[in-house]
N, C-alpha and C positions, 0 to 999 in steps of 0.2 A: 119471725115469720108473720106476714100480714094477717090481719083479723080474718077469720073465716077459712084460713089455710093452715090451722094447727094440725099436727099429726093426729089422725083419726083412726080409731080401731073399729072395723066393721065386723060385728058379731053375727054369725049366721048359724042358727041351731033351731031345730023344730021343737025343742024343749024350752018352753017359756021360762021355767024356773031357772034353768042353766043360763039363759040369756040375762035374766035379771041379776043373778049372782055375779056373773062375769062383768056386767056393766057397772055394778056397785064397786067391785074390786078395782077395776081399771080407772074409774072416775076418782076413786079415793087416792089414786097415785098420780092424779093430774092429767089423765088422758081424756080426750073427747071420744065418745062412743056413738055409734049408730047401730041399731039392732034390727035384725030381720029373722023371720021364722021359716023362711024357705029360700032356696037358691034362686027361684024365679023372681021373687020379690026383690032380692038383692040385685040381680042383673037389671031389673027394670028401674030401680030407684037410686042406686048408689052413684055417686059422682066420682068418675075416674080422675078428674083433675085435682082432687084433694089429696095431699100427702097422707099416707096411711098404710095400714096392712089389714088383712082379713084373717079373722079367727073362725075357722070352719069346722063344723061337725062332719065327721066322715060319713056317717050313715043318716040320710034324710030321705023322706018321700020325694018322688019326682027326681030331679037332678041331685045326685049325691055329691059329696065333697070333691071327689076326684073328677067327676064330670064338670063341676063348677070350675075347678082349677083349669081344665082344658078350655072351657068357654072363655075364661078371662084371658088365657094365653092368645086367643084368636082375636081379641078386641083391639090390639095395637096399642101404641103409646107405652109409657113406662110400665114395667112389669109390677103388678101388685104383689108384694110379699105375702106369703100365706103361712099361718100356723095351724096345723090340723089338731083336732081333739077327737078322741074316740073312746068309747066305753069298753073296748076290748082290744087286746093285743092282736094286731093283724100284720104279720111281717111282710107278706107280699104287697099289701096296700101301702105300708109305710115306705117300702123300697121304691114303689112306683111314684109315690108322692115326692120323695126326696130327689129322685132322678129328674122329676119335672120341675124342680126348683124350690120346693117347700123349705121354709126356714127351719121348722121343727115338727115333730109328730109326737104329741103328748097323750098320755093315758088319763082318762077321767077316773076318779076325781082328781083334777089337775092340781099339782103343787103350786101355790101362789108364786114362790120364788122362781120356779122353773118357767112358769108362764111369763112373768115379768122379764126374765132374762131373754126369752125368745122374742118378746115384743121389742126389747131394746136392740136386739140384733136386727130385727125387721126394720126398725126405724133407720138404722145406719144403712141398710141395703136400699131402702126406698130413697133416701137422700142421695146416695151415689147414683142410683138409676136415673133420678130426675136431673141431676147435674149432667150426666152423659146425654140424656135426651135433649136437654136445653142446648148443649154445645152442638149436637148434631143438627138441630133445627136452625141454629145460627149459621152453621157452615152451609147448609142447604139454601138458606135465604141469600147468602152472599153468592153462591154459585148461580142462583137464579138471575142475578143481575148481569151475568156475563153474556156477551154476544156469542153466537155459534163459533165465530173465529177465535174469540178470546178463550173459549172453552177448549178448542183444539190446541191452542198455544199452551194452555195450562197443562194438558196431558203430555205434550212434548217436553216442557220444562221439567216436570216431575220425573220424566224418564231420563233426565240428565243431558239433554241435547243442548248444544250451543245455538245462539241466535242464527248463525250462518247455516247450520244444519237444518234447523226448523224451517228456514226460508226455502231451502232446497226441497224439503219434504212437502211443503205446502204450495210450492210453485209461485213464490213471491220473492221480494227482496229483503235483505237483512234490516234495512231501515224501517220497513213496514212492520216487521216482527217486533222490533224494539218498541214501537208505539203500542202495539197490541199487548206486549208483555207488560209494559209500564201500567197501562190501564187495568189489566187483569190483576196485577199485584196490588194496586190501590183498592180495587173493588173487593178483593179477598182480605184486605187489611193485614198484609204480611210484608215483611222486609227481606226475608231470606228464602232460598229454595227449601231449606230444611223445614221451616215453618209451613211453607206451602205443601210440601210432601206429607207432613203430619196431618194437615187438614184433609188433603185428598184421600189419604188412606182411611181416615175415619169415615169419610163420605162414600167410600167405595168407588172413587173415580178410576176409570180404566186407563191404563197407560198404553200408548201405541207400541206395537212390536217393532223392533229394529229391522231394518231392511236387509242387513247382511250380518255375518258373524263378526266382522271387524267392528261394525257399529255397535253390536251387542256388547262386545268386550269393552268398548269405549264407555258405554252407558254404565256398565257395572262398576268400572273403575271410578266414574265420577259421581255415582249415586251418593247423596248426602248422608252423613252420619251425625249423630247428636254431638259428637266431640269435635267435628270439623265441618260445620256448614259451609256450603259454597254457593256463590251467586250465579254460577253457570254462564257468566258473560265472557 
């Protein structure tokens, strides 16, 4: 991982003693840490671009841990994995936190091994989330290179239509569709319809509806599968 992008643990707790103890523990196990004594300070100062997770106290003045979790969810970008700490067992809060995607919900004084295990799980989740986010950004960047007509052709190709059918749908000739299709496939950096369909699905590209039931049955029969990709030509 490039310098300055090491997995960082953001500790948010209004108890300065807890913050210091957690920071010492995690640094002793090779983690980078950044400490905050309020949710507001964390939201103002923390760098969302850094790989990492947040260790949040549940009960804090101002924004509490659950409210901070909601605020982070609204920020966009890769989801920040969260480990909650609380001084008391609170079943409704723990259920709410876990349903909202928390990695774990631990009771203070937290067991070192349990915390480190939760951190390790959060690190894996963060890496997976960032890979997915980077892949989606790459797909969206490729889609942005397409002309409006190439984007139309993409939707029809993913729907399983042949060049001749696409030409009829778009009111042009098959030769023109072949040109648009070749340029579109090159810009999307794919060689098969199966690969194109995978990218389109990840990016949420809409597929044009078939004009009639016969065409719909034809599309379903030709829709690419992982075991038998088709080029649709």
